[in-house]
C-alpha positions in Angstrom: 8.2 31.5 -7.7 8.3 28.9 -5.0 5.0 27.1 -4.4 4.2 25.1 -1.3 2.6 22.3 -3.1 3.1 18.6 -2.5 1.0 15.5 -2.5 0.1 14.1 0.9 2.5 11.6 2.4 2.6 8.0 1.0 0.1 5.3 1.9 -0.7 1.7 1.3 -4.3 1.6 2.4 -6.1 3.1 -0.5 -7.3 6.1 1.4 -5.6 9.4 2.2 -1.9 9.4 1.8 -0.1 9.4 5.1 -1.6 6.3 6.8 1.0 3.6 7.3 0.1 -0.1 7.9 0.4 -1.0 11.6 -1.6 -4.2 12.1 -1.8 -7.5 10.5 -0.7 -7.5 6.8 -3.7 -8.4 4.7 -1.7 -10.4 2.2 1.9 -10.3 1.1 1.0 -11.5 -2.4 4.1 -13.6 -2.5 3.0 -17.2 -2.1 2.7 -19.4 -5.1 1.1 -22.9 -5.1 1.6 -25.8 -7.5 -0.9 -28.5 -6.7 -3.4 -30.7 -8.3 -6.4 -29.2 -10.0 -9.5 -29.1 -7.9 -7.8 -29.2 -4.5 -8.6 -26.1 -2.4 -6.6 -24.8 0.6 -7.1 -24.4 4.3 -10.8 -24.5 4.7 -13.2 -27.4 4.5 -16.1 -28.0 2.0 -14.2 -27.4 -1.2 -16.3 -27.7 -4.3 -15.7 -30.8 -6.5 -13.9 -29.7 -9.6 -13.1 -31.6 -12.8 -9.7 -33.3 -13.1 -7.1 -30.8 -14.2 -5.8 -30.8 -17.8 -2.4 -32.4 -17.5 -0.8 -30.0 -20.1 -2.2 -27.0 -18.3 -0.9 -28.4 -15.0 2.5 -28.8 -16.5 2.5 -25.2 -17.7 1.5 -24.0 -14.3 4.3 -26.0 -12.6 6.8 -24.6 -15.0 5.4 -21.1 -14.4 5.9 -21.5 -10.7 9.5 -22.6 -11.2 10.1 -19.7 -13.5 8.7 -17.3 -10.9 11.4 -18.4 -8.5 14.1 -17.1 -10.8 15.2 -13.5 -10.5 14.5 -12.7 -14.1 11.8 -15.2 -14.7 8.6 -13.2 -14.0 7.6 -12.5 -17.6 8.1 -16.2 -18.5 6.1 -17.2 -15.4 3.2 -15.0 -16.4 3.2 -16.3 -20.0 3.2 -19.9 -18.7 0.4 -19.2 -16.3 -1.6 -17.4 -19.0 -1.2 -20.5 -21.2 -2.3 -22.7 -18.3 -5.6 -20.8 -17.7 -6.3 -20.7 -21.4 -5.9 -24.5 -21.6 -7.8 -25.2 -18.4 -10.0 -22.3 -17.2 -11.0 -24.4 -14.2 -7.4 -24.6 -12.8 -7.9 -22.3 -9.8 -4.3 -22.6 -8.6 -3.1 -21.2 -12.0 -5.6 -18.3 -11.7 -4.3 -17.6 -8.2 -0.7 -17.7 -9.1 -1.2 -15.6 -12.2 -3.1 -13.0 -10.1 -0.4 -12.9 -7.5 2.3 -12.3 -10.1 0.4 -9.7 -12.0 -0.3 -7.9 -8.7 3.4 -8.1 -7.7 4.1 -6.5 -11.1 1.7 -3.7 -10.4 -0.9 -4.8 -13.0 -3.8 -4.8 -10.5 -6.6 -4.4 -13.0 -5.4 -7.5 -14.8 -4.8 -9.4 -11.5 -8.2 -8.9 -10.0 -10.3 -11.0 -12.5 -7.9 -13.9 -12.1 -8.1 -13.8 -8.4 -11.9 -13.4 -8.5 -12.0 -16.5 -10.8 -9.8 -18.4 -8.3 -12.2 -17.4 -5.5 -15.2 -18.6 -7.5 -13.5 -22.0 -8.2 -12.1 -22.4 -4.7 -14.4 -20.4 -2.4 -12.9 -22.1 0.7 -9.3 -20.9 0.1 -8.2 -18.3 2.7 -5.1 -17.5 0.6 -7.2 -16.6 -2.4 -9.6 -14.5 -0.3 -6.7 -12.6 1.2 -5.1 -12.0 -2.1 -8.3 -10.8 -3.8 -9.1 -8.5 -0.8 -5.6 -7.0 -1.0 -5.7 -6.3 -4.7 -9.1 -4.7 -4.3 -7.8 -2.6 -1.5 -4.8 -1.5 -3.5 -7.1 -0.5 -6.4 -9.1 1.7 -4.0 -12.2 -0.7 -4.1 -12.4 -0.5 -0.3 -16.1 -1.5 0.2 -15.7 -4.3 -2.3 -12.6 -5.6 -0.5 -14.4 -5.4 2.8 -17.6 -7.1 1.6 -15.7 -9.9 0.0 -13.7 -10.6 3.1 -16.8 -10.3 5.2 -18.6 -12.9 3.1 -15.6 -15.2 3.6 -15.4 -15.0 7.4 -19.2 -15.4 7.6 -18.8 -18.7 5.8 -15.6 -19.6 7.8 -15.8 -17.8 11.2 -12.5 -19.2 12.4 -10.4 -17.9 9.5 -8.5 -15.5 11.7 -6.1 -14.2 9.0 -9.0 -13.2 6.8 -10.7 -11.5 9.7 -7.6 -9.5 10.5 -7.6 -8.3 6.9 -11.3 -7.6 7.1 -10.7 -5.3 10.2 -8.1 -3.4 8.2 -10.4 -3.1 5.1 -13.3 -1.9 7.2 -11.2 0.8 8.8 -10.0 1.9 5.4 -13.6 2.0 4.1 -14.6 4.2 7.1 -16.8 1.4 8.5 -15.2 1.7 12.0 -18.0 0.2 14.0 -17.9 -2.9 11.9 -14.1 -3.0 12.3 -14.4 -2.9 16.1 -17.0 -5.7 16.1 -14.7 -7.9 13.9 -11.6 -7.0 16.0 -13.4 -8.2 19.0 -14.2 -11.5 17.2 -10.5 -11.9 16.6 -9.8 -11.3 20.3 -12.4 -13.9 21.3 -10.5 -16.5 19.2 -7.1 -15.3 20.2 -7.3 -14.1 23.9 -4.2 -12.2 25.0 -2.9 -12.1 21.5 -0.7 -9.1 20.9 -1.9 -8.5 17.3 -5.5 -8.9 18.2 -5.2 -6.2 20.9 -3.4 -4.0 18.3 -6.2 -4.5 15.7 -8.8 -3.4 18.3 -6.6 -0.5 19.5 -6.3 0.9 15.9 -10.0 0.6 15.3 -10.8 2.6 18.4 -8.1 5.1 17.4 -9.8 5.5 14.1 -13.0 6.4 15.9 -11.2 9.1 17.8 -11.1 7.2 21.2 -7.5 7.8 22.0 -7.7 6.7 25.7 -9.3 3.4 24.8 -6.7 2.9 22.1 -3.9 3.6 24.5 -5.2 1.0 27.0 -5.5 -1.6 24.3 -2.1 -0.8 22.9 -0.6 -1.2 26.4 -2.2 -4.7 26.6 -0.7 -5.5 23.2 2.8 -4.5 24.5 2.3 -6.6 27.6 1.8 -9.8 25.7 4.4 -12.5 26.3 5.3 -12.7 22.6 6.7 -9.3 21.7 5.7 -8.2 18.2 6.6 -5.5 15.8 2.9 -4.9 15.3 2.5 -4.0 19.0 5.3 -1.5 18.8 3.9 0.0 15.6 0.5 0.4 17.1 2.0 2.1 20.2 3.8 4.5 17.8 0.6 5.4 16.1 -1.1 6.1 19.4 1.8 8.3 20.4 1.6 10.2 17.1 -2.1 10.8 17.8 -1.2 12.4 21.1 1.4 14.6 19.3 4.5 12.8 20.8 6.6 12.3 17.7 9.7 11.3 19.6 8.0 8.5 21.5 6.4 7.4 18.3 9.7 7.2 16.5 11.1 5.1 19.4 8.3 2.6 19.0 8.8 2.4 15.3 12.5 1.8 15.8 11.9 -1.0 18.2 9.5 -2.5 15.8 12.2 -2.5 13.2 14.6 -4.1 15.7 12.1 -6.9 16.5 11.6 -7.6 12.8 14.4 -6.3 10.6 12.5 -7.4 7.5 9.5 -5.4 8.6 9.2 -2.7 5.9 6.1 -1.1 7.6 8.2 0.0 10.6 10.8 1.6 8.3 8.0 3.2 6.3 6.6 4.7 9.5 10.0 6.1 10.4 10.5 7.4 7.0 7.3 9.3 7.0 7.9 10.8 10.5 11.3 12.0 9.4 9.9 13.3 6.1 7.3 15.4 8.0 10.1 16.7 10.3 12.1 17.8 7.3 15.0 15.4 8.1 15.3 14.4 4.4 18.6 12.5 4.4 17.5 10.2 7.2 14.0 9.8 5.6 15.7 8.9 2.3 17.7 6.2 4.1 14.7 4.5 5.7 12.6 4.7 2.5 15.4 3.3 0.4 15.6 0.4 2.9 11.9 -0.3 2.2 12.5 -0.3 -1.5 15.4 -2.6 -1.2 13.0 -5.2 0.1 9.9 -4.2 -1.9 11.0 -2.5 -5.1 7.4 -2.0 -6.2 6.3 -0.3 -2.9 4.6 2.9 -4.3 4.2 4.7 -1.1 7.8 4.3 -0.2 8.7 5.5 -3.7 6.5 8.6 -3.4 8.1 9.3 0.0 11.6 8.8 -1.4 10.8 11.3 -4.2 9.6 13.8 -1.5 12.8 13.3 0.5 15.0 13.8 -2.6 13.1 16.9 -3.7 13.7 18.3 -0.2 17.5 18.0 -0.7 17.7 19.6 -4.2 19.0 23.0 -5.0 18.8 25.3 -8.0 22.5 24.9 -8.6 22.5 21.2 -7.7 19.5 19.6 -9.4 20.7 16.0 -9.0 18.2 15.1 -6.4 15.4 16.6 -8.5 16.4 14.5 -11.4 16.5 11.3 -9.3 13.0 12.2 -7.9 11.8 12.5 -11.5 13.1 9.0 -12.2 11.5 7.6 -9.1 8.1 9.1 -9.9 8.3 7.9 -13.5 8.9 4.4 -12.2 5.7 4.6 -10.1 3.8 5.7 -13.3 5.4 2.9 -15.3 3.8 0.5 -12.9 0.5 2.3 -12.7 -0.1 5.1 -15.2 -3.1 6.3 -13.2 -1.4 6.7 -9.9 -2.9 10.1 -8.9 -0.3 11.3 -6.4 2.6 10.4 -8.7 0.9 12.4 -11.5 0.5 15.5 -9.3 4.0 15.2 -7.7 5.7 14.9 -11.1 3.7 18.0 -12.4 4.9 20.0 -9.4 8.5 18.8 -9.8 8.5 19.9 -13.5 6.8 23.2 -12.9 8.4 24.4 -9.8 11.8 22.7 -9.5 13.0 21.7 -12.9 11.6 24.7 -14.7 9.9 22.6 -17.4 6.3 23.8 -17.4 5.6 22.2 -20.8 6.4 18.8 -19.3 4.2 19.6 -16.3 1.0 20.3 -18.3 0.1 16.8 -19.4 0.6 15.4 -15.9 -1.6 18.0 -14.2 -4.2 17.7 -16.9 -4.3 13.9 -16.5 -4.5 14.3 -12.7 -7.5 16.7 -13.0 -9.3 14.4 -15.5 -9.0 11.4 -13.3 -8.9 12.7 -9.7 -12.2 12.7 -7.7 -13.6 16.1 -6.8 -12.7 15.6 -3.1 -9.0 14.6 -3.7 -6.9 16.6 -1.3 -4.6 17.9 -4.0 -7.3 18.9 -6.5 -7.5 22.6 -5.6 -3.7 22.9 -5.8 -3.7 21.1 -9.1 -6.3 23.5 -10.5 -4.2 26.4 -9.4 -1.1 24.9 -10.9 -2.9 24.4 -14.2 -4.0 28.1 -14.2 -0.4 29.1 -13.4 0.9 27.1 -16.2 -1.4 28.8 -18.6 0.3 32.0 -17.8 3.8 30.6 -17.7 6.6 31.8 -20.1 8.0 29.3 -22.6 10.1 26.5 -21.1 13.6 27.6 -20.1 12.7 31.1 -19.1 12.0 30.3 -15.5 14.6 29.0 -13.1 13.6 26.3 -10.6 13.6 27.6 -7.0 14.9 26.0 -3.9 13.1 23.2 -2.2 10.5 24.3 0.4 9.3 21.8 2.9 6.7 19.4 1.4 3.2 20.6 2.0 -0.3 19.6 1.4 -2.6 21.3 -1.2 -3.6 23.8 1.5 0.0 25.0 1.9 0.4 23.6 5.4 3.0 21.0 6.4 1.3 17.6 6.1 0.5 15.9 9.3 2.4 12.7 10.1 -0.6 10.5 9.9 1.1 7.1 9.5 -0.8 4.4 7.8 -2.3 1.4 9.3 -3.6 -1.9 8.0 
């Protein structure tokens, strides 16, 4: 029997799947520093720290060098772990270690190191951004917002941190605070394209489409054309139901910044929702070529592959299985990957026995209000009455759908 089950579209903002980033990126989590112990970055009034342990400092420098090598990540992490063990006060080592662990997908391990770096160097904007990003990715939305709010209160002119704060507040549902902080950004950067975009998205989140459209127009008028402005215009167009115009804006954003994975992610999701699976696959693979640990792109790719599979040609199903397992290798508790893999096994690969542990783990960890919970409960009940593995043939691939059986709305994600 074909079931219209599918997790909501991918996301990067820690909320509902289907919101793509459109404004200022909170933190790329890519920068590494190798400096002298006790020297903080970017903001004044750094605390006075003890002189760094020279052996620990050497370990950190070697770790940073290893991280630059294609296959040097594990060695870099080991070096940095050694550095913080030898000198717990070396904030740069905590920061670098947190960045690498986050890049690897070990967010729960990364957060305490970044929190320690923030404690030792409370004036470093890079640290505040990285810690906020990790908390956001872990779904700790209020904690991420509160931490960034405390930083910009201490350093009001830290515009990058305030951009990240606006995004975190929107994701946490604190839209009025987001609008207030977006206005503060605009005060400090009058006529700035990204500042207008941040304010536009905040009003869009509050349901004020007309205001958002006016602000988006101002963002597009700025002398310096940015991919952010085009992405924001695309989101406004989607809100109005004009997918074609939205796609044009996302395409222009990609042209303005070919390395901009967010624009490609936006296009991939729009194509996915339209059922244009081969083109969606192309865009999502392009994202993963740049960011191979981008979970929302991986989940979207799995959806696009599943949409191309057939009973007598299961190759795309098997590749989707591999992609979803890769997400779970990085984060064994990734709820949507658990649900999607259970559906893939139960309804498409005809392996109900393999589906059971994934749906059971999903139900044990998912909050009561998770949008796929009702579908997961029905799937579990269906599996209880399923014949032994191998007696059911996988059906064809229906269009991806939400747990309510409706085609998921293309609600691209924003930062």
